[in-house]
N, C-alpha and C positions, 0 to 999 in steps of 0.2 A: 118168554114164550117157549114152550117145548112141544115137540110133536113125536108121536110114536109111529114109525113107519111099518108097513105090512111085514117086512122081513125081521121085525123085532128090534131094529136099531132106533135108539132114542136120540133126537136132535134137540139141542137147546140153543136158541139164538136170541140176539137182541131184538127188541120190538122194531127197530129201524131196519132190520134185515128180513122182514116178512116177505118182501118181493123175492129175495134170494132164496129163501126157504121154499116158497111156492115153486120156483123154477127147479130146485133140487128135487122136490117131491114129484113134480111133473115128469122130470127126466127119469127118475127111478121107477115111477109107475109105468112109464112107457117101456122101459127095459123089461120089467117083470111081466107086462102084458105080452111082450114079444117072445117070452120063453115058451 
């Protein structure tokens, strides 16, 4: 599974790490919203 973040950073993780990826995206999204 791979994900492209709004800031242009691409993440590639194992399928078993989806929960971790969701947490990372949520945190980054929260930080970007706060700018």
